[in-house]
Structure formats: C-alpha cells, structure tokens
N, C-alpha and C positions, 0 to 999 in steps of 0.2 A: 348795328351788327351786319356785318358782311356775310352774305349768303353765298354758296358755292352753286356753280351750273354744272350739271351731271350730264355732259355731252352724251353719255351712253343711252340716254332716254329717247333721243330724236332719231327717228328713222327717214323722215320726209325733209327735215331740215339738216343740212350738212354744216356743223358749228366748228369754227376755228379761231382760237385767241391769239391775237399778236403780242409782242412783248410790250407795246405801249398801251396794253388793254383795250385796243380796237378789236372788235369781234367781227369776224367774217360769217354772215348768215346766208347761206345758198339754199334756196329752192332747188329740191334734188329728185325731181320726177322728170327727167328730160324726154323719156319717151312719151309722157303726156303734154310736154311743152309746159311744164311745170303748173298745169291747171290745179286749182285749189279744191282739193276734197275736205272733207270733215276732219280727217287726221290731221291734215296739214293746217288747218286752222287752229285745232287744238294745241298743236304745237308751237305756233305764232303766240298764241295767247299764254301758254307757258313760258316762253322765252321772254317775251316782252314784259311780262308780270315781274319776272326774277331780275332783269337787266338792271334796273335802277338801284337794286339792292347788293348787286354783285360786283360793283366796282366797274361796270364797262364804261368806257370813257366816251365810245363814239361805236357805230354800228356802220359796216357796209353790208346792203342789203341787194343778194344777187339771184341770177337764175342759171342753173347748169345746161349746158349745151347752147342752142343758137338763140334760145328765146327766153325773157325775162319771165312771163306769166302770160298765158293765153285765158286767164279767168276761170270762172266756175267750171269744176269737172261736171261736162253736161252729159258724159256717159254715166257717172254715178247718179247723176239727178235723175236722168231717164229711168234707169234701173231700179232707183228706189220708190219712184212712183210716189211722193210724198204727199200728205194731206197740206192743206192752207197752213194748219197750226205747226206740222212739222217743219215746214219750210220757214214759217215765221222766225221759229227758234234757231235753225239754221242761220239765217240773217242777222239774228242778235248775236250769235257766236262771232260772226264776221266783225260786227261792231265793236264788240268785246275786244277782239285783236286789235284792230286798227285803232280805235280809241287810246288803247295801252302804248302803240306806237306813238300818235301824235302827240298825247298828253303825258307820257311816262317821264319826260325831263333827260332821255339820252338821244345825242344827235344821231338822226339815221339818214343815210346817204344812200339812196338807189342807184344802183349801176345798171342801165337799160339798155337791152340789144334785143332785136326782132320784136316779137308780138309784146305790146303792152296793151293788151285788149280786155275790155269788160272788167270782171274781177281784177284782173291784173293792172288795169289802169287804177282802180279804186285801191289796191294794195299800194301802188307806187304814191299816189297822193297822199297816202297816210304818212310817208317818209318826209323828211324836213327839206331834203334837197335831192334834186334828180338831176342825174348826169347820163345823156344820151349818147350813143353812137351812130354811125351813118346807116346802120342797119334798123334801127328802131324805129316803130311805126305804132300809133295810138288810134285806137278806135273803142265804139260803145256799139256794138252790133245787137243788142238785146232787141230793138224793135222789129229787126229783121227775123228774129227767132222765137216772136212771140213772148218775149220776156220784159222784165223791167229791172233794172237796177236795184240790188238790195243791200249792197255793202258800203255805202257812203258817197256814192258817186253824184248823187243830188246835192250833197252839201260839200265835198271837197274839190270834186272837178268843176262844179261851176264856181266855187271860188276862185280857181285857177283860170278859166277861160271864160266866165260870165255866162248868164243864163241863156242868151240867145244862141252861143255856140254849143254849150251843152244839149239844148233841145235840138239844133241842127244835127248833131253829132248821133243823136239817139234816134231820130227820124230817118235820117237817110244813110247812117252807116260810113258817114264821112270819115276818111284815114287822114292824119296827119303825119308828117315826115318832116325831117331835116330841118331847115332854118324856119320854116313855116311853124312847125310845132314849138319850137322857141319863142317865135314872136308872139304866140297866142298862149303862152305861160305854161305850158305842160312840162317844160323841163327849164332849168337854170343853165346848164352846160352842155355844149355840144363838141364833141371831139371826133376827129377823124382816126384817132386810134382807137384804145381800149378804154372803154366806159368804165371797167372795173380799174384800170391803173388810176384814172382820173378821181375815180369815186374814193379810193383808198387814200390818195393825196388828199382830198377835201377832208375826209374824216380824220386823218393824221393832224391836219391842222386845227380843226376843232377840237380833238382832243388834248390839244396843248394849253386849252382855256381851263379855268377853274371849274370843278363840276358844278358848283352851286350857280355859276354863272350861265352854263349851258342848261342847267335845269330850268332857270328862269326863261331863258330865249326859247327853249323847245317846249315849254308847258305853258307859261303865264300869257306868251303873245296869244296862243291859241284860245285859251279860257277869256282872255279880255275881247277877241273879236266876238264872243257870244253875249259880251253884255252892252247895256246902253253906255255911250260917250261917258257919262257922268260917273257910272260905276266903274267903268274901265279906267278913268283918271284916278279914281281912288285907289283902285287894286293896283296901279301901276307903282303910285306911290309907295304903297305899303312894301310892295316887293322890292322896290329901289331902296327903301330904309334897310331891308334885310340884307340884299345882296352889295349895296355897296359900302357897307360897313364891315364885311366879313374879315376875320383877322388875315387869313391867307391871301388876301388882296394887298396888304401892306408893304411887301416887298415889292410888288410890281407898280405900285404908286409910288414908292421912292424912287425906283429906276427911272419912272417918268420925271419925277421933280427933279433929279441929279443930272438927266440927260442921256443916261445910259442905255435905255429902252431904244428899240426901233420905232422910227416916226413913220407916220402915214405918209406915203408920196404917190403921185400919181403914176400910172403905168408910163413906161417909157414907148 
C-alpha cells in the first residue's frame, strides 16, 4: 500500500516532488548553516521512514544557502544543558534517522557545498552517493570542542576514509577539500559547477532502475557489510534469487537478448 507524504508537516526540511518521483529534500535553516537541531532530526526520521512506502524513486539531499550542514546545533546543545542520559537519547534519534537513510532502500544522492562538518559529515555519509562542488569542505572538529561524534561517524566516515584518517580528522581538525576529498573517499563526484545539478542528474539516472533492484542495492549491501563473509554470501544469494527473477525485469532482459538495450561502453 502506497502512503502519502504530507509536505505541510515539515518546517526545517523543504520538500519538492519531481515528475519522475525524484524528491528534493533540502535542509532549510540557512541562518544556522543548516545545523541539525532536534526538530530537524525528527523530520528526517519521519520523511525517510515514509519514503520507501510512498513511491519515492530517489532523493537529492541538499542544504539551503551556502552550506550543506555545519553539524550539531551547538547553540541548542549549550542552552539545553543536557544530562548524559538526555544526550544519549538525542544521539539515538540521529542514528534512527541515518539508519533509515542508509538501510531504507531509496537511493539518496547528497549535493554538497560549503561546510560538511561534524554531524553534517555524519549526515552526508548516510547518503549512498555524495557529489561535491569546489566550495565543499569536510571536517570533524569535535576534538577541539571537547566533544565526540554521536551520529555514526565512527562507523560510516571510518568506512569511507579508514580508521587512521578518521582518528587524524578528530584529533587535529584536519580539513579536506577538492580532489583530496575525492581521493580519500569522502565523495564520489567532484564538479566545478553545481553539486545540486549533478546530484539531480545522478538521482534521475538511478530512478530509472527498477525499485526492487534499487532497494537491494541501497539496503542489502549495507546489511551484508555487517555480516561475516559466509553469512553475506548466503544473504547475497537469497537477495539475488528474489531480485533477479522479478517479473518487471523480463522486458529489460528481453531487450538485452534482442540487442535493443544500450550496451555498456567505455568513456570516450
């Protein structure tokens, strides 16, 4: 059963549905450099819990203004003066949001510009594809602020850049930009133009795939990374059994068989 997304319920996220069921999800707190407060996290949980059941084919995740996301709203954190237990539950909601993104089965393409810092990098790392422009910069400054990551950086950013680089980023506040950020794995695409335009192009390409195939790609791969090699091989076989025999794939397989489908070619 397909559910509807009520866009009027969202204030910190701006939502826009495209004709091809690609949705634009924009962090909409530009005066705060799109810092993540409690309300924004709850809206992320809500949207990404609903998206797989609402016919969303792909998502472009962007930030309004000059920055993608500057991380945890430190002003809110300071003013709330939370107890350890209170902040633990805040972190658990971050994990809920980012797990819904990574494991939800809907391709998420992050359009990165300006600050992708702290919790903003944790958010970006929960997307499946990251596109950066020449203004984007990446950092984990928690160590300098007397903090520690709480939204999954130790898991996802470490997966992207490796343990040694992750620790270096946290200890020293090291900033990655440009081609170096691509080289260490923080993004997959680098454009001199608009990261949003390129992210939308990638999202529209992904949206042309069958939804069940995308679900497997954007969910099963992450699950399998958490398994032993033996368990992952078994799970992969089961998923392939379901996906590779889906009725909707018959026309695509027939097109390949009669040579009317596009062939994979090297770049010119």
